[in-house]
C-alpha positions in Angstrom: 66.7 251.4 124.5 68.7 250.0 121.6 71.2 252.1 119.6 68.9 252.3 116.6 65.9 253.4 118.6 68.1 256.0 120.4 69.4 257.3 117.0 65.9 257.4 115.7 64.5 259.3 118.6 67.3 261.8 118.6 67.0 262.5 114.9 63.2 263.0 115.0 63.6 265.8 117.5 66.7 267.3 115.8 64.9 267.5 112.4 62.3 270.0 113.9 64.9 271.9 115.9 67.2 272.4 113.0 64.4 273.6 110.8 63.2 276.1 113.4 66.7 277.6 113.3 66.7 277.9 109.5 69.3 275.1 109.1 67.3 273.6 106.3 70.1 271.5 104.7 71.0 270.1 108.1 67.4 269.3 108.8 67.1 267.6 105.5 70.3 265.6 106.1 69.0 264.5 109.6 65.7 263.4 108.1 67.5 261.4 105.4 69.5 259.6 108.0 66.4 259.0 110.1 64.8 257.2 107.2 68.2 255.4 106.5 68.1 253.6 109.9 67.1 249.9 109.4 63.7 249.2 110.6 62.8 246.4 113.1 61.5 243.6 110.9 58.7 243.0 113.4 57.4 246.5 113.0 57.2 246.5 109.2 53.9 247.5 107.7 52.8 247.7 104.1 53.5 251.5 104.1 57.1 251.2 105.0 58.1 248.0 103.2 59.7 250.1 100.4 62.8 250.1 102.7 63.2 246.3 102.2 64.8 247.0 98.9 67.6 245.7 96.6 70.3 247.9 98.0 71.0 245.2 100.6 73.1 243.5 98.0 75.3 246.6 97.6 75.2 247.1 101.4 76.6 243.6 102.1 79.3 244.2 99.6 81.0 246.8 101.7 80.8 245.1 105.1 83.6 243.2 106.6 81.1 241.4 108.8 77.3 241.4 109.4 76.5 244.5 111.6 72.7 244.5 110.9 71.7 243.8 114.5 74.8 245.3 116.1 74.4 248.6 118.0 77.0 251.3 117.6 79.4 250.5 120.4 82.0 252.4 122.3 80.1 255.8 122.5 78.7 257.7 125.4 75.7 259.6 124.1 75.2 263.3 124.5 71.7 263.8 126.0 68.9 263.5 123.6 67.7 266.9 122.4 64.7 268.1 124.3 61.5 269.4 122.6 61.2 273.1 123.3 58.2 275.2 124.2 57.5 278.3 122.2 59.6 281.2 123.5 56.8 283.7 124.2 59.1 286.5 125.4 61.2 286.6 122.2 58.4 285.2 119.9 57.5 288.4 117.9 61.1 289.6 117.7 62.2 286.1 116.6 59.6 285.9 113.9 60.7 289.3 112.5 64.4 288.4 112.7 63.7 285.1 111.0 61.9 286.8 108.1 64.9 289.1 107.6 67.2 286.0 107.8 65.2 284.2 105.2 65.7 287.2 102.9 69.4 287.1 103.6 69.5 290.3 105.5 71.8 288.9 108.1 73.0 292.1 109.9 69.4 293.3 110.1 68.3 290.0 111.6 71.1 290.1 114.2 70.2 293.7 115.1 66.6 292.8 115.9 67.7 290.1 118.3 70.4 292.1 120.0 68.6 292.2 123.4 66.8 288.9 123.2 67.9 286.1 125.5 65.9 283.0 124.4 68.0 280.1 123.1 66.5 280.2 119.6 67.0 283.9 119.4 70.6 283.8 120.6 71.4 281.0 118.2 69.8 282.8 115.2 71.7 286.0 116.1 75.0 284.2 116.2 74.3 282.3 113.1 73.4 285.5 111.2 76.6 287.2 112.3 78.6 284.1 111.3 77.1 284.1 107.8 77.9 287.8 107.5 81.6 287.2 108.1 82.2 286.9 111.9 84.7 284.0 111.6 87.0 284.8 114.6 87.8 281.7 116.6 85.6 279.7 114.2 87.2 276.4 115.0 86.7 276.8 118.7 83.1 277.9 118.4 82.3 275.1 115.9 83.9 272.5 118.2 81.9 273.8 121.1 78.8 273.7 118.9 79.1 270.1 117.8 80.0 268.9 121.3 76.9 270.6 122.8 74.5 269.8 119.9 75.9 267.1 117.7 72.9 266.7 115.4 73.7 269.9 113.3 75.4 268.5 110.2 76.0 272.1 108.9 78.3 272.7 111.9 80.2 269.5 111.2 80.8 270.4 107.6 82.0 273.9 108.5 84.4 272.3 111.0 85.5 269.8 108.4 86.5 272.7 106.1 88.9 273.9 108.7 90.6 270.4 108.9 93.0 270.7 106.0 95.6 268.3 107.5 95.5 265.1 109.5 97.1 266.9 112.4 94.2 269.5 112.4 91.8 266.6 112.5 93.6 264.8 115.3 93.8 267.9 117.4 90.0 268.2 117.8 88.7 267.3 121.2 85.4 265.7 120.1 82.9 264.1 122.4 82.0 260.5 121.8 78.8 260.4 119.7 77.6 258.5 116.7 77.6 261.8 114.7 81.3 261.9 115.2 81.6 258.9 112.9 79.8 260.6 110.1 82.2 263.6 110.5 85.3 261.4 110.6 84.2 259.5 107.5 83.6 262.8 105.7 86.9 264.3 106.9 88.8 261.2 105.7 87.3 261.6 102.3 88.4 265.3 102.1 91.9 264.3 103.2 92.0 261.6 100.5 92.2 258.8 103.1 89.9 256.7 101.0 90.3 253.3 102.6 89.8 254.8 106.1 86.8 256.6 104.7 85.3 253.4 103.3 85.9 251.5 106.6 84.1 254.2 108.6 81.1 254.1 106.3 81.0 250.3 106.4 80.8 250.7 110.2 77.9 253.2 110.0 76.0 250.9 107.7 75.5 248.7 110.7 72.9 251.1 111.9 72.1 253.3 108.9 71.8 250.4 106.5 69.5 252.1 104.1 71.0 255.6 104.1 71.2 256.9 100.5 73.7 259.5 101.8 76.2 256.8 102.9 75.8 254.9 99.7 76.6 258.1 97.8 79.7 258.8 99.9 80.9 255.2 99.3 80.5 255.9 95.6 82.5 259.1 95.9 85.4 257.3 97.7 85.4 254.6 95.0 85.3 257.2 92.3 88.5 258.6 93.7 89.9 255.1 93.5 88.7 254.9 89.9 86.6 251.8 90.6 84.1 252.9 88.0 82.1 249.7 87.7 81.3 249.7 91.4 80.4 253.4 91.3 78.0 252.9 88.4 76.3 250.0 90.3 75.8 252.2 93.4 74.3 255.1 91.4 72.0 252.9 89.5 70.7 251.6 92.8 70.4 255.1 94.2 68.3 256.2 91.3 66.0 253.2 91.7 65.5 254.0 95.3 65.3 257.8 94.9 64.3 258.5 91.3 64.1 262.3 91.8 67.6 262.6 93.3 69.9 265.2 91.8 72.6 265.4 94.4 75.9 263.8 93.3 74.5 262.8 90.0 77.0 264.9 88.2 79.7 262.5 89.5 77.6 259.6 88.0 77.7 261.5 84.7 81.5 261.7 84.9 81.6 258.0 85.3 79.3 257.4 82.3 81.4 259.9 80.3 84.7 258.1 81.2 83.2 254.8 80.2 81.7 256.4 77.0 78.2 255.1 77.9 76.4 257.4 75.5 72.8 256.1 75.9 73.0 256.0 79.7 74.4 259.5 79.8 71.7 260.7 77.4 69.0 259.2 79.6 70.5 260.7 82.8 70.8 264.2 81.1 67.1 264.0 80.0 66.1 262.9 83.5 68.0 265.7 85.2 66.5 268.3 82.8 63.0 267.1 83.6 63.5 267.0 87.4 65.1 270.5 87.7 67.1 272.1 84.9 68.1 275.0 87.2 70.3 272.9 89.5 74.1 273.2 89.0 74.3 269.4 89.0 71.8 269.2 86.2 73.7 271.7 84.1 76.9 269.7 84.6 75.3 266.5 83.6 73.9 268.1 80.4 77.4 269.6 79.8 79.0 266.2 80.0 76.4 264.8 77.6 77.2 267.5 74.9 80.9 267.0 75.5 80.6 263.2 74.8 78.8 264.2 71.6 81.7 266.4 70.7 79.6 269.6 70.9 82.1 271.5 73.0 80.5 274.9 72.6 77.2 273.7 73.9 79.0 271.9 76.7 80.7 275.2 77.8 77.3 276.9 77.7 75.8 274.5 80.2 78.9 274.7 82.5 78.5 278.5 82.4 74.9 278.1 83.4 75.9 276.0 86.4 78.3 278.7 87.5 75.7 281.4 87.2 73.6 279.3 89.7 76.6 278.7 91.9 79.9 280.6 91.1 81.8 278.3 93.5 80.7 275.1 91.9 84.1 273.4 91.6 83.2 270.7 89.2 81.8 273.1 86.6 85.0 275.2 86.6 87.2 272.1 86.1 85.0 270.5 83.4 84.8 273.8 81.5 88.5 273.9 81.6 88.6 270.5 80.0 86.3 271.7 77.2 88.5 274.7 76.5 91.4 272.3 76.2 89.4 270.3 73.6 88.7 273.6 71.8 92.4 274.6 71.9 91.5 277.7 73.8 94.3 277.5 76.3 94.0 281.0 77.9 90.4 280.3 78.7 91.3 276.8 80.0 94.0 278.2 82.2 91.5 280.8 83.6 88.9 278.1 84.4 91.4 275.8 86.1 92.8 278.6 88.2 89.3 279.5 89.3 88.9 275.8 90.4 92.1 275.7 92.4 91.2 279.0 94.0 88.0 277.3 95.3 89.8 274.1 96.3 93.6 273.9 96.2 93.2 270.1 96.6 91.4 269.5 93.3 94.0 267.4 91.5 92.0 267.4 88.3 92.4 271.2 88.0 96.2 271.0 88.6 96.4 268.3 86.0 94.4 270.4 83.6 96.8 273.3 84.1 99.6 271.0 83.3 98.0 270.0 80.0 97.3 273.6 79.1 100.8 274.7 79.7 102.2 271.7 77.8 100.0 272.7 74.8 101.7 276.1 75.0 105.1 274.5 74.9 105.9 275.7 78.5 107.0 272.3 79.8 108.7 273.4 83.0 105.5 275.1 84.1 103.5 272.0 83.0 105.8 269.7 85.0 105.2 271.8 88.1 101.5 271.4 87.8 101.7 267.7 87.1 103.7 267.3 90.2 101.0 269.0 92.3 98.4 266.7 90.8 100.3 263.4 91.5 101.0 264.6 95.1 97.2 264.9 95.6 96.3 261.8 93.8 99.3 259.4 93.7 97.2 256.3 92.7 96.0 257.7 89.3 98.1 256.3 86.5 97.0 259.0 84.0 98.8 261.7 86.1 102.1 259.7 86.2 101.9 259.1 82.5 101.3 262.8 81.8 104.3 263.7 83.9 106.4 261.0 82.2 105.5 262.3 78.7 106.4 265.8 79.9 109.9 264.6 80.9 110.2 262.9 77.4 109.8 266.2 75.5 112.8 267.7 73.6 112.8 270.7 76.0 113.4 268.5 79.0 114.6 265.1 77.7 114.9 263.6 81.2 114.4 260.0 80.2 115.5 258.5 83.5 112.9 260.6 85.3 110.3 259.5 82.7 111.1 255.9 83.4 110.5 256.4 87.1 107.1 257.9 86.3 106.1 255.1 84.0 107.0 252.6 86.7 104.7 254.4 89.1 101.9 254.4 86.5 102.4 250.6 85.9 102.0 250.0 89.6 98.8 252.0 89.7 96.6 249.7 87.5 97.3 251.5 84.2 93.9 251.0 82.5 95.0 252.8 79.4 97.8 250.3 78.9 100.5 252.9 78.1 103.1 252.6 80.8 104.5 249.1 80.1 104.9 249.8 76.4 106.6 253.1 77.0 109.0 251.5 79.5 109.9 248.9 76.9 110.5 251.6 74.2 112.6 253.9 76.5 114.8 251.0 77.6 115.3 250.0 74.0 116.3 253.6 73.0 118.7 253.8 76.0 120.4 250.6 75.0 119.1 248.4 77.9 118.1 245.2 76.0 117.4 243.1 79.0 115.1 245.7 80.6 113.4 246.3 77.3 112.7 242.6 76.7 111.4 242.3 80.3 108.8 245.1 79.7 107.9 244.0 76.2 107.2 240.5 77.6 105.0 241.9 80.4 103.2 244.1 77.9 102.6 241.2 75.6 101.2 239.1 78.5 98.9 241.9 79.4 97.6 242.2 75.8 97.1 238.5 75.6 95.1 238.4 78.9 92.9 241.3 77.7 92.7 239.8 74.2 94.0 242.9 72.5 95.5 243.1 69.1 97.3 246.0 67.4 100.6 247.5 66.5 101.9 247.3 70.0 101.6 243.5 69.9 103.5 243.4 66.6 106.2 245.6 68.0 106.6 243.4 71.1 106.7 240.2 69.1 109.3 241.6 66.7 111.6 242.9 69.5 111.4 239.7 71.5 112.1 237.6 68.3 115.3 239.6 67.6 116.3 239.7 71.2 116.2 236.0 71.7 117.9 235.4 68.4 120.9 237.5 69.5 120.9 235.6 72.8 121.1 232.3 70.7 117.9 231.2 72.3 116.4 230.0 69.0 113.5 228.1 70.4 112.1 231.2 72.1 112.9 233.3 69.1 111.0 230.9 66.8 107.9 231.1 68.9 107.7 234.8 68.4 108.6 234.6 64.7 105.9 232.0 64.1 103.3 234.3 65.6 104.4 237.1 63.4 103.7 234.9 60.3 100.0 235.4 61.1 100.3 239.1 60.2 100.4 240.8 56.8 102.9 243.4 56.0 106.7 243.9 56.4 106.7 242.2 59.9 105.8 238.9 58.2 108.8 239.2 55.8 111.0 240.1 58.7 109.9 237.1 60.6 110.6 234.8 57.6 114.1 236.3 57.3 114.8 235.8 61.0 113.6 232.2 60.8 115.7 231.5 57.7 118.8 233.0 59.4 118.3 230.9 62.6 117.8 227.7 60.6 120.9 228.4 58.6 123.0 229.0 61.8 121.6 225.8 63.4 122.3 223.7 60.3 126.0 224.8 60.3 126.6 223.6 63.9 127.1 219.9 63.0 129.7 220.6 60.2 131.6 222.9 62.6 131.8 220.1 65.1 133.2 217.7 62.5 135.7 220.2 61.3 137.2 220.8 64.7 136.9 217.2 66.0 140.2 215.4 66.7 141.5 212.9 64.1 140.5 209.2 64.4 143.3 206.9 65.5 
């Protein structure tokens, strides 16, 4: 049996078994991966040709080589789950306990099954106790669970939550199974090992080539890397393939918000409201829509709705904090951000928000502390380094050398907002470092030219470079920058004329000086 056929067979049985045990989200996840396995082209029928869809172009983009026909290698499979007969002995007790479980009466469900010995009954009793707070030796039990029954995605996600460091992850004695690759990819993402995460998902695409789940996880990793164009393309494809999808669409709305795509965000908000307005994701999407419109009170109202539906919905706390910052309500912003970091201490956006809030209150040492936490968690985000640099520049701190270090880090992190190079040039100019200032003004000018940008920063760079090269007696270079300044109106044009006049006067005096000091003719 080929690897794809084996995965397909295992998942078909696992979907039913997980559902029987009230593991509905795990059952749903397994069913989605079942459909995500590429079909044998010879077996395609008119009813399943919808899987021959446009996502193959995105799929190919993330592969290092073609893995379409390659089985997942290097794994020794755990035995395929066996279909179970009805457990007649425990049947009535199980049905009663399951009804209590479905009503979230977990202790009551466990009590009903206290003397039952069937596998389903034992599992449901343990699961009910676990949900009620029996978390002793959780890692050991979860590890045993995934090794003995690897198709339960809920167990993997609970185990992942206990892997807060790379050492924790590496210490797990996991059996070889293709579900382990899904787990590792997810764990890498949580540990901010984004390139390793993407590599693992590329590998899984070899078998689960049409998995919407994998495409969404790739989008999440690229979102963390701020590759917004690729993220937008993936989410557009996901919506074409799964038009009623709500999961992860709040992240898509964040991308549209960042890119200021008002019409696309409006359409997404209307779509989410129509599909299910009582989902936290839908509320966050609508909140982003109102935020982009500048209606911050309405935006806060929808983020609060999301939190009523799920008080631990991290994104809503963070986004609500951002809105309070916009409304200059710093105490409320601080409270929202603190709620976010209580839920997830690795949420760099919330730490960054706390830094902003304390900076607004003039408490720059506190702000600096929170900015440091944010850059530690997300060292490739130029905005965080810039925020920390600006904090160092304040009168209260005035640590300009430290600010320069931060701006250099930002410039090396693909500074999309084009702030770092200009600030480096200005700071070096203020500190009396003309060579360094000229270097960064020149780099900033080259960047603006390549991006076809105009504005006061370009004028400032041209003016500084014209004066710098004049003082260096490099008149040809200075004239180039002065000539470009003549195209502008305002005082910079008159300054350029004055510089050109001075340089030409100096150049014209050179011959006479040579005659004056030449030796007499014999």
